[in-house]
C-alpha positions, 0 to 999 in steps of 0.5 A: 190373626188375619183371614186366609184371603188377606194373608194370600193377598199380602203374600201375592203383593209382597212376593219378591219384595223386602220385609218392609213390604210385608210390614206395610201390608200388615200395618193396614190390619192392626191398630197399634204398633204391638198389634202390627209386630204380633201380626208380622211375626205371625205372618213370618212364622207362617211363611217359614212353615210354608217354605215360601221364604228363606232368611239370611244375614250378610250373605249367609243363610240362617239356620235358626229354627222358626222359634229362634227366628221369631225370638230374634225378631221379637228381641230386635224390634225397635220399641216403637214405630218411630224407631222403625223409621217407615220400614228402613229398620228392616234394611239395617244391621239391627234387623236380624235377617233379610228375606229371600222368596222361593220362586217357581223353578227353585230360584230364590229372589233375595232382597 
């Protein structure tokens, strides 16, 4: 996938931001839309496993397993880059979840 150094760079620079920021940084590491989706899902899985983030929808914390989360995103992703609309898709009802970053002291920074 991507190196640990690159992953840490992406986390550092997107902490506190929306999923579109992660997509933006991942986009620099992939040639095709499908490659970007795969890298995004890989990073999402890693962030959930490391408990760096929480996911919610319409004010409700999601209790999906990591595999359910990845499946829901995979199914919901637009067919192509054009329909992702420069990351706007991550803020629409079609996106399965929004992101909350676990901050020091237990604070959750919701986007």
